[in-house]
N, C-alpha and C positions, 0 to 999 in steps of 0.2 A: 617582482625582483628579475631583472634580465641582465647577465653579466657575459661578454662575449671576451673571447681571449682567441688571438691570432696566434698561428702556427709559431712566427718569428719570436713572440714572447717567451717559449718555452726555451729550457736549456738541457740538453742531452748530457748524459755524464757515464761513465765507463762503468761496468760491472763484470763478472768475472767472465761471463760467455758474449758479451755483447756491448750494447748501449741501453741505457732505461732514460725516459723524459716522464716527470712527472707532471700531471695536466692539474689535478685536483687533491686537495687536503683539507678534510675538516677534523675538528675545529679549526679557525684560522691560526692558531698558534700551535697545532699539532706538529709533532716530528715524528717522522717514519724511523730516525736513529735510535731515537729514545722509546719508540712505541707507543707514543701518545696522542692517538688518532681515533676518531671512529671511521672514518672513511678515507680511502687514497685510492684515485685513479691514474693509471699510467701506461704508458707503452714501453715498449721492449723490443730489441733485435736481440736474436737468438744467432749469433754468428760461428758457433762451433758446433759440430754436428752431435756431439754430446755433453750434456752440462748438468750439474747438480744443483736443485734450488737451494736457496738460504732456508734454513727450518725457521718458520714462524708460529711456535706454538699459542694458542688462542685466537689465531687470524683465520677468519673465511674468507677463501680466495674462489673467485671466478676468472679464468682465461679465457680468452677468446681470439682464436689465429685472424689476424687480417692479410696476411699474404704469407705464401709458402705453407708448409705442411711440419706438424710435430707429432710426435707419439709420448704422450705423458705416462710414466709408469709409477704409480704410487705403492710402493711397494708394502704387501701384506693387506693391500685394499684393490683398488682397479686400474685398469689401463685404458687410456683413451687416445684414439688417433683423429687428430683433427685437422681439417682442412679450411678454407677461408670461411670464416662468419659461423664456425661451428665453436662451443664454448665447451669447458669442464669445471665443475666445481668440485672443491676439494678443502679440506682441512690444512692450514700453512704449516701445521705441526707433523704432517706426514714426512715420509721420506720420498722425495721426488726426483726423478731423474727424467731429464728430456731429450729425446733423439729428434734430430730434425734441424732445418734452418728455417726460420720464419720471422715476422713481425706481428707482435700481440698486442691485444690491449687487456690489463690486468685491473681487476675490482679487488679490495682488501676492506673487510669491514671487522670491526671488534668493539667491544665495551658496549653491547647492546644494539648497535647498529645493525642493518639488513641490506642487502642490495642485490641487484640482478642486472645481465646484461643481455640485449635484445638486438638483434639485428634488423634495421629497416631498411629494405630494398627500395629504392624510389624510381618509377619508370617516368621516361620523358613524359611530360603534361600531365603527372599525377598531382594529387594533393593527399595529404594525410593529417589527419587533427590527433592532437595529444592535448589531454585534459588539464584542468590546472588540478593546484592542491598538492601535486607531490614533489618530491626534490627530484631534479632530473637534469641530467648532464648529456647532452648531445655530442658526439665527436664525429666529425666529417672524416670518413675514411677514404672515401674516392667520389669524385665526380663536384659536383656542386649544387646546392638549392638555395631558395629562399624563405625563411623563417619570418612568420609573421605573428608578433606578440604583443599584446596591448595593442595594437596599431603602429607598432614601430616594425621596419622591414629590416631583417638583418641578412647579409649574405655570407654563405659559410662555404668556405673553402677548404680542400684536403689539409688535414691536420689541424684546423680549427677546432674550438670547445665552445659550445653555448651552455650556460648554467643558467636554470630558471625555475620557477614555481607557476608561472603563468600557463596560461592555455596557449597552445602555438598551433599554427597551420603551415605546414611544410609544403612547398611548391617547387617541383623540379622542372626545369627546362629541357634537361637531360638525364639521361640514367644517372643515379648516385646511390651511394652506400652510407649509410649513418649508422651508428650503434649508439642505442639510447642506454644510458646507466641509471636506472631508478634506486632509490635508495631511501631508506627511513631510519632518522636520526633518533638516539635516545630521547625518551617523554622529557627529559629535562633539558634538552639541547638548546632550544630558543632558536632565533633567527642569527645567524652569524655571518659574516662575509667570507668568501671564499680565498683561501690562499692558495697561489698556484707557484710552479716552478720548484727548484731545490735541488737536491745533491744526493737525494736517497738512491740506493741500489737495490735491485729488485733481488 
């Protein structure tokens, strides 16, 4: 399975602190608004110096800063100061206040799904192998690279998303920054196509 979604395919929507763009949601008929999903991946801009996150009880979150910097204060828990490609994992039910202006990538998991975000910095002329058999979404944050999956060459540009469970070889002609969202779906999830886009808010 290899699915490529270009930046222009996605639609941004407003939320109280900026904009959000849904990149991926599983299952295909899942809904963020109704909280009927296993995995949701999105980007967001935080345009206000101080904002409060929407409470999301039962949802495990990971937020990675792509540009700018933020301080996340999880009241009664911990505080995380994040710069580009640093991430923080937290319970969506916590009271969370964000300080700073940034662009970030958000992974949400619930209902038996688990996941993580990993920064993949690629240097000019480098090759990076990714194994098969795992659910993987590759988000191109900066620069560009070529992904070779099952003999198919796919060019990734900033804002593009590649979703696959195939082994991939990443080749970079120049420096690039990708983020790999790896996740495991519930045992009874089965293989389903990805639904992208939407108007959900962070």
